[in-house]
DRENSE-256613 format. One line per 5 residues: number of its first residue (from 1); their letters; for each residue x, y, z of N, C-alpha, C, O. Coordinates in nm, 4 decimals, always signed. Example, Ala and Ser with C-alpha at 12.3 -4.5 7.8 and 13.67 -1.06 7.14 Angstrom:
2
1 = AS = +1.3190,-0.5690,+0.7800,+1.2300,-0.4500,+0.7800,+1.3200,-0.3300,+0.7800,+1.4236,-0.3319,+0.8465; +1.2850,-0.2250,+0.7080,+1.3670,-0.1060,+0.7140,+1.2900,+0.0030,+0.7870,+1.3409,+0.1138,+0.8039 .
***
This chain:
107
1 = XXXXX = -0.7856,+2.7959,-0.0267,-0.7843,+2.6666,+0.0724,-0.9548,+2.6119,+0.1370,-0.9805,+2.5207,+0.2155; -1.0535,+2.7149,+0.0628,-1.2298,+2.7242,+0.1284,-1.2762,+2.6110,+0.0114,-1.3634,+2.5278,+0.0364; -1.2010,+2.6188,-0.1313,-1.2738,+2.5199,-0.1889,-1.1828,+2.3658,-0.1132,-1.2628,+2.2950,-0.0521; -1.0535,+2.3181,-0.1115,-1.0276,+2.2149,-0.0397,-1.0738,+2.1245,+0.0671,-1.0719,+2.0079,+0.1063; -1.1377,+2.3032,+0.1050,-1.2443,+2.2517,+0.2690,-1.3538,+2.1756,+0.2429,-1.3866,+2.0661,+0.2886 .
6 = XXXXX = -1.4230,+2.2697,+0.1384,-1.5641,+2.1714,+0.0667,-1.5506,+2.0542,+0.0241,-1.6402,+1.9710,+0.0390; -1.4091,+2.0206,-0.0508,-1.4473,+1.9038,-0.1163,-1.4181,+1.7333,+0.0082,-1.4499,+1.6145,+0.0134; -1.3375,+1.8384,+0.0857,-1.2816,+1.7150,+0.2243,-1.4397,+1.7011,+0.2838,-1.4756,+1.5837,+0.2934; -1.5272,+1.7892,+0.3200,-1.6116,+1.7925,+0.3719,-1.7323,+1.6653,+0.2212,-1.7711,+1.5495,+0.2365; -1.7445,+1.7229,+0.1462,-1.8477,+1.6146,+0.0330,-1.7239,+1.5016,+0.0805,-1.7363,+1.4456,+0.1894 .
11 = XXXXX = -1.6074,+1.4725,-0.0054,-1.5669,+1.3388,+0.0391,-1.5811,+1.2623,+0.1639,-1.5469,+1.1441,+0.1687; -1.6273,+1.3212,+0.2594,-1.6465,+1.2631,+0.4189,-1.8141,+1.2320,+0.4569,-1.8634,+1.1583,+0.5422; -1.8623,+1.3011,+0.3784,-2.0302,+1.2598,+0.3690,-2.0676,+1.1542,+0.2697,-2.1486,+1.0636,+0.2891; -1.9920,+1.1794,+0.1504,-2.0046,+1.0203,+0.0740,-1.9706,+0.9226,+0.1492,-2.0462,+0.8655,+0.2277; -1.8321,+0.8918,+0.1265,-1.7849,+0.8064,+0.2337,-1.8450,+0.7252,+0.3127,-1.8456,+0.6022,+0.3168 .
16 = XXXXX = -1.9313,+0.8587,+0.4196,-1.9927,+0.8214,+0.5432,-2.1250,+0.7444,+0.4845,-2.1465,+0.6284,+0.5195; -2.2055,+0.8068,+0.4020,-2.3464,+0.7383,+0.3639,-2.2824,+0.5743,+0.3005,-2.3516,+0.4731,+0.2898; -2.1888,+0.5818,+0.2781,-2.1494,+0.4407,+0.2019,-2.1435,+0.3538,+0.3504,-2.2238,+0.2685,+0.3880; -2.0476,+0.3934,+0.4067,-2.0517,+0.2792,+0.5547,-2.1099,+0.3043,+0.6070,-2.0685,+0.2890,+0.7219; -2.2484,+0.3617,+0.6031,-2.3512,+0.3120,+0.6981,-2.4550,+0.2813,+0.6249,-2.5682,+0.3037,+0.6678 .
21 = XXXXX = -2.4420,+0.2465,+0.5490,-2.6102,+0.1039,+0.4149,-2.4616,+0.0047,+0.4898,-2.5107,-0.0870,+0.5556; -2.3420,+0.0010,+0.4948,-2.2865,-0.1467,+0.4546,-2.2648,-0.1886,+0.6353,-2.2731,-0.2968,+0.6936; -2.2312,-0.0345,+0.6900,-2.2849,-0.0913,+0.8529,-2.3244,-0.0067,+0.9886,-2.2892,+0.1067,+1.0213; -2.3670,-0.0535,+1.0223,-2.5058,+0.0698,+1.1486,-2.4367,+0.0945,+1.2316,-2.4255,+0.0126,+1.3227; -2.3314,+0.2667,+1.2364,-2.3112,+0.3485,+1.2856,-2.3292,+0.3500,+1.4030,-2.2458,+0.3135,+1.4858 .
26 = XXXXX = -2.4422,+0.3931,+1.4280,-2.5147,+0.4283,+1.5568,-2.4916,+0.3470,+1.6794,-2.5053,+0.4007,+1.7893; -2.4539,+0.2077,+1.6684,-2.4181,+0.1106,+1.7450,-2.3477,+0.1599,+1.8508,-2.2578,+0.2371,+1.8176; -2.3644,+0.1326,+2.0112,-2.2798,+0.2246,+2.1343,-2.2717,+0.1852,+2.2259,-2.1748,+0.1846,+2.3019; -2.4462,+0.1135,+2.2465,-2.3968,+0.0059,+2.3146,-2.5148,-0.0955,+2.3647,-2.6247,-0.0401,+2.3670; -2.5151,-0.1960,+2.3944,-2.6215,-0.3260,+2.4010,-2.7230,-0.3513,+2.3045,-2.7346,-0.4352,+2.2152 .
31 = XXXXX = -2.7984,-0.2505,+2.3480,-2.9268,-0.2112,+2.3132,-2.9237,-0.1793,+2.1777,-3.0108,-0.2162,+2.0989; -2.8255,-0.1114,+2.1473,-2.8648,-0.0416,+2.0141,-2.8898,-0.1226,+1.9049,-2.9472,-0.0474,+1.8262; -2.8768,-0.2754,+1.8336,-2.8852,-0.3170,+1.8144,-3.0490,-0.2974,+1.7870,-3.0864,-0.3512,+1.6828; -3.1225,-0.2487,+1.8418,-3.2929,-0.3294,+1.9321,-3.3447,-0.1682,+1.8808,-3.4618,-0.1404,+1.8551; -3.2224,-0.0667,+1.8725,-3.3581,+0.1082,+1.8317,-3.2689,+0.0776,+1.6822,-3.3256,+0.1647,+1.6162 .
36 = XXXXX = -3.2015,+0.0352,+1.6152,-3.1634,+0.0852,+1.4922,-3.1304,-0.0448,+1.4081,-3.0503,-0.1272,+1.4523; -3.1932,-0.0619,+1.2862,-3.1989,-0.1536,+1.1806,-3.0052,-0.1687,+1.2228,-2.9188,-0.0938,+1.2684; -3.0144,-0.3300,+1.1676,-2.8902,-0.3645,+1.0808,-2.9186,-0.3112,+1.0191,-3.0234,-0.2478,+1.0064; -2.7671,-0.3282,+0.9164,-2.7332,-0.2683,+0.7754,-2.7080,-0.3791,+0.6598,-2.7891,-0.4694,+0.6388; -2.6287,-0.3687,+0.6118,-2.6323,-0.5009,+0.4809,-2.5169,-0.6061,+0.5080,-2.5383,-0.7243,+0.4809 .
41 = XXXXX = -2.3426,-0.5491,+0.5836,-2.2715,-0.6538,+0.6007,-2.3228,-0.7283,+0.7013,-2.2930,-0.8474,+0.6929; -2.4390,-0.6755,+0.8611,-2.5157,-0.7586,+0.9478,-2.5992,-0.8518,+0.8704,-2.6089,-0.9742,+0.8790; -2.6410,-0.7908,+0.8144,-2.7849,-0.9415,+0.7065,-2.6909,-1.0537,+0.6949,-2.6828,-1.1652,+0.7463; -2.5792,-0.9431,+0.5559,-2.5693,-1.1236,+0.5034,-2.4740,-1.2277,+0.6310,-2.4749,-1.3474,+0.6599; -2.3743,-1.0677,+0.6974,-2.3593,-1.2327,+0.8401,-2.4445,-1.2639,+0.9640,-2.3977,-1.2961,+1.0732 .
46 = XXXXX = -2.5614,-1.2520,+0.9379,-2.6996,-1.3689,+1.0414,-2.7321,-1.4349,+0.9190,-2.7449,-1.5563,+0.9352; -2.7459,-1.4042,+0.8280,-2.7681,-1.5239,+0.6783,-2.6840,-1.6768,+0.6656,-2.7219,-1.7909,+0.6391; -2.5043,-1.5946,+0.7105,-2.4327,-1.7282,+0.6596,-2.4152,-1.7936,+0.8366,-2.3383,-1.8860,+0.8632; -2.4961,-1.7286,+0.9332,-2.4770,-1.7708,+1.0539,-2.5945,-1.8704,+1.0409,-2.5673,-1.9903,+1.0475; -2.7739,-1.8163,+1.0156,-2.8786,-1.9450,+1.0752,-2.8475,-2.0454,+0.9250,-2.9030,-2.1552,+0.9202 .
51 = XXXXX = -2.7881,-2.0160,+0.8468,-2.7478,-2.0995,+0.7529,-2.6793,-2.2016,+0.8108,-2.7383,-2.2513,+0.9067; -2.6035,-2.2357,+0.7913,-2.4782,-2.2921,+0.9083,-2.4998,-2.4021,+1.0139,-2.4599,-2.5157,+1.0396; -2.5912,-2.3004,+1.0655,-2.6719,-2.4128,+1.1904,-2.7316,-2.5140,+1.1424,-2.7355,-2.6090,+1.2206; -2.7943,-2.5349,+1.0133,-2.8826,-2.6723,+0.9562,-2.8017,-2.7654,+0.9054,-2.6914,-2.7414,+0.8563; -2.8703,-2.9109,+0.9185,-2.8072,-3.0276,+0.9051,-2.7994,-3.0537,+0.7400,-2.7072,-3.1230,+0.6970 .
56 = XXXXX = -2.9378,-2.9738,+0.6116,-2.9008,-2.9737,+0.5160,-2.8139,-2.8162,+0.4501,-2.7577,-2.7222,+0.5061; -2.8445,-2.8569,+0.2873,-2.7965,-2.7553,+0.2580,-2.8725,-2.6347,+0.2511,-2.9855,-2.6375,+0.2999; -2.8039,-2.4615,+0.1657,-2.8865,-2.3571,+0.2422,-3.0184,-2.3666,+0.0893,-2.9789,-2.3753,-0.0270; -3.1482,-2.3630,+0.1220,-3.2874,-2.3033,+0.0159,-3.2324,-2.2385,-0.0793,-3.1235,-2.1914,-0.1122; -3.3472,-2.2500,-0.1175,-3.2779,-2.1201,-0.2906,-3.3596,-2.0206,-0.2174,-3.2800,-1.9274,-0.2054 .
61 = XXXXX = -3.4642,-1.9859,-0.1642,-3.4406,-1.8659,-0.1000,-3.3579,-1.8270,+0.0342,-3.4015,-1.7487,+0.1185; -3.2506,-1.8832,+0.0410,-3.1284,-1.8249,+0.1354,-3.0411,-1.8029,+0.0441,-2.9685,-1.7081,+0.0742; -3.0100,-1.8651,-0.0858,-2.9691,-1.8142,-0.1843,-3.0133,-1.6912,-0.2572,-2.9426,-1.6091,-0.3157; -3.1466,-1.6938,-0.2426,-3.1568,-1.5834,-0.3082,-3.1444,-1.4901,-0.2783,-3.1525,-1.4114,-0.3727; -3.1206,-1.4318,-0.1571,-3.1208,-1.3653,-0.0422,-2.9861,-1.3243,-0.0156,-2.9605,-1.2065,+0.0092 .
66 = XXXXX = -2.8864,-1.4257,-0.0196,-2.7200,-1.4355,-0.0417,-2.6923,-1.3239,-0.1917,-2.6144,-1.2290,-0.1835; -2.7521,-1.3486,-0.2926,-2.7479,-1.2547,-0.3914,-2.7710,-1.1320,-0.3743,-2.6847,-1.0442,-0.3741; -2.9265,-1.1112,-0.3537,-2.9740,-0.9837,-0.2626,-2.8271,-0.9475,-0.1823,-2.7570,-0.8807,-0.2583; -2.8023,-0.9565,-0.1336,-2.7347,-0.8340,+0.0176,-2.6220,-0.8252,-0.1182,-2.5821,-0.7194,-0.1669; -2.5955,-0.9197,-0.1496,-2.4199,-0.9464,-0.1974,-2.4199,-0.8293,-0.3379,-2.3496,-0.7284,-0.3330 .
71 = XXXXX = -2.4747,-0.8489,-0.4126,-2.5121,-0.7621,-0.5135,-2.5128,-0.6073,-0.4732,-2.4333,-0.5245,-0.5174; -2.6734,-0.5677,-0.3307,-2.6289,-0.4594,-0.3244,-2.4995,-0.4362,-0.2271,-2.4533,-0.3228,-0.2392; -2.4434,-0.5046,-0.1502,-2.3132,-0.4410,-0.0696,-2.1818,-0.3766,-0.1869,-2.1102,-0.2766,-0.1814; -2.1973,-0.5094,-0.3069,-2.0883,-0.4514,-0.4303,-2.0468,-0.3847,-0.4532,-1.9290,-0.3498,-0.4613; -2.2714,-0.2912,-0.4966,-2.2315,-0.1432,-0.4922,-2.2250,-0.0801,-0.4449,-2.1850,+0.0257,-0.4936 .
76 = XXXXX = -2.2631,-0.0902,-0.2882,-2.1760,-0.0135,-0.2296,-2.0376,+0.0003,-0.2372,-1.9722,+0.0736,-0.1630; -1.9928,-0.0687,-0.3252,-1.7775,-0.0891,-0.2623,-1.7499,-0.0302,-0.4172,-1.6532,+0.0353,-0.4561; -1.8686,-0.0760,-0.4929,-1.7568,-0.0056,-0.6182,-1.7947,+0.1088,-0.5753,-1.7061,+0.1667,-0.5125; -1.9412,+0.1926,-0.5889,-1.8903,+0.3868,-0.5724,-1.8008,+0.3873,-0.4368,-1.8017,+0.4970,-0.3808; -1.7348,+0.3012,-0.3821,-1.5613,+0.3271,-0.2648,-1.5016,+0.3495,-0.3575,-1.4286,+0.4450,-0.3843 .
81 = XXXXX = -1.5286,+0.2628,-0.4127,-1.3896,+0.2763,-0.4927,-1.3972,+0.3326,-0.6338,-1.3191,+0.2866,-0.7171; -1.4766,+0.4198,-0.6663,-1.5290,+0.5114,-0.7601,-1.4252,+0.5915,-0.7065,-1.3145,+0.6018,-0.7595; -1.4813,+0.6842,-0.5357,-1.4812,+0.7435,-0.4496,-1.2773,+0.7715,-0.5195,-1.2155,+0.8450,-0.5965; -1.2545,+0.6651,-0.4332,-1.0597,+0.6663,-0.4332,-1.0426,+0.7023,-0.5128,-1.0006,+0.8180,-0.5112; -1.0564,+0.6500,-0.6144,-1.0305,+0.6167,-0.7448,-0.9825,+0.8195,-0.8453,-0.8882,+0.8816,-0.8943 .
86 = XXXXX = -1.0990,+0.8289,-0.8226,-1.1683,+0.9117,-0.9287,-1.1881,+1.0729,-0.8372,-1.1528,+1.1808,-0.8848; -1.2446,+1.0571,-0.7153,-1.2597,+1.1301,-0.6790,-1.1359,+1.2095,-0.5243,-1.1334,+1.3203,-0.4708; -1.0515,+1.0790,-0.5038,-0.9903,+1.1930,-0.3774,-0.8902,+1.1431,-0.3986,-0.8159,+1.1329,-0.3011; -0.8335,+1.0819,-0.5496,-0.6972,+1.0909,-0.6737,-0.7514,+1.2490,-0.6902,-0.6537,+1.3237,-0.6958; -0.8841,+1.3250,-0.6999,-0.8586,+1.4939,-0.7795,-0.8405,+1.5821,-0.6817,-0.7661,+1.6796,-0.6924 .
91 = XXXXX = -0.8876,+1.5620,-0.6102,-0.8406,+1.6107,-0.4393,-0.6702,+1.5843,-0.3347,-0.6033,+1.6321,-0.2430; -0.6739,+1.5051,-0.4063,-0.4883,+1.4628,-0.3490,-0.3981,+1.5773,-0.4864,-0.2917,+1.6393,-0.4852; -0.4606,+1.5671,-0.5455,-0.3936,+1.6822,-0.7117,-0.4062,+1.7932,-0.6472,-0.3046,+1.8417,-0.5974; -0.5181,+1.8523,-0.6342,-0.5666,+1.9749,-0.6190,-0.4971,+2.0379,-0.4733,-0.4997,+2.1604,-0.4616; -0.4489,+1.9744,-0.3874,-0.4381,+1.9916,-0.2961,-0.3089,+2.0026,-0.2817,-0.2663,+2.1028,-0.2243 .
96 = XXXXX = -0.1656,+1.8459,-0.3580,-0.0963,+1.9145,-0.3970,-0.0257,+2.0009,-0.4776,+0.0963,+2.0063,-0.4934; -0.1269,+2.0792,-0.5357,-0.0810,+2.2530,-0.6549,-0.1271,+2.3247,-0.5702,-0.1953,+2.4216,-0.6035; -0.1003,+2.2941,-0.4308,-0.1229,+2.4644,-0.3748,+0.0223,+2.4659,-0.2895,+0.0368,+2.5679,-0.2222; +0.1137,+2.3841,-0.2835,+0.2213,+2.3535,-0.1892,+0.2403,+2.4160,-0.0211,+0.3243,+2.4841,+0.0377; +0.0906,+2.3386,+0.0190,+0.0977,+2.3698,+0.1833,+0.1775,+2.2843,+0.2371,+0.1750,+2.1628,+0.2175 .
101 = XXXXX = +0.2619,+2.3520,+0.3168,+0.3887,+2.2633,+0.4805,+0.2917,+2.2368,+0.5243,+0.2200,+2.3367,+0.5296; +0.2387,+2.1381,+0.5672,+0.0538,+2.0590,+0.6198,+0.1330,+1.9452,+0.7395,+0.0762,+1.9050,+0.8410; +0.2823,+1.9060,+0.6957,+0.3069,+1.8443,+0.8280,+0.4745,+1.8715,+0.8252,+0.5404,+1.9047,+0.7266; +0.5103,+1.8540,+0.9262,+0.6748,+1.9134,+0.9856,+0.6547,+1.8529,+1.1036,+0.5606,+1.8236,+1.1773; +0.7974,+1.8409,+1.0983,+0.8274,+1.8082,+1.2641,+0.9813,+1.9198,+1.3320,+1.0917,+1.9307,+1.2786 .
106 = XX = +0.9444,+1.9699,+1.4292,+0.9857,+2.0795,+1.4780,+1.1171,+1.9774,+1.5973,+1.1027,+1.8989,+1.6911; +1.2534,+2.0451,+1.5141,+1.3926,+2.0642,+1.6141,+1.3402,+2.0709,+1.7511,+1.4172,+2.0846,+1.8460 .
***
């Protein structure tokens, strides 16, 4: 069981790292955004908000920033999908091989 627990903790850390790159998880109060920097999804959302305010098409710089942020987000999502498709699948296989009685309903 120790091996499965360690693998579960490692998976949690990997997924948490990706989440923290995409979204600021430390925000709890209204002032926390002042103390903790915004992350990729918030940056892209804010850029979208700023671009939509104007009467003109987005500038080349706006598009370049969008492309850079989108690329960074895509990289994180690819890492997330790799973890889900490979490591979580392997974890589930190892877990099921133990044939544990982990979920049951009492009468």
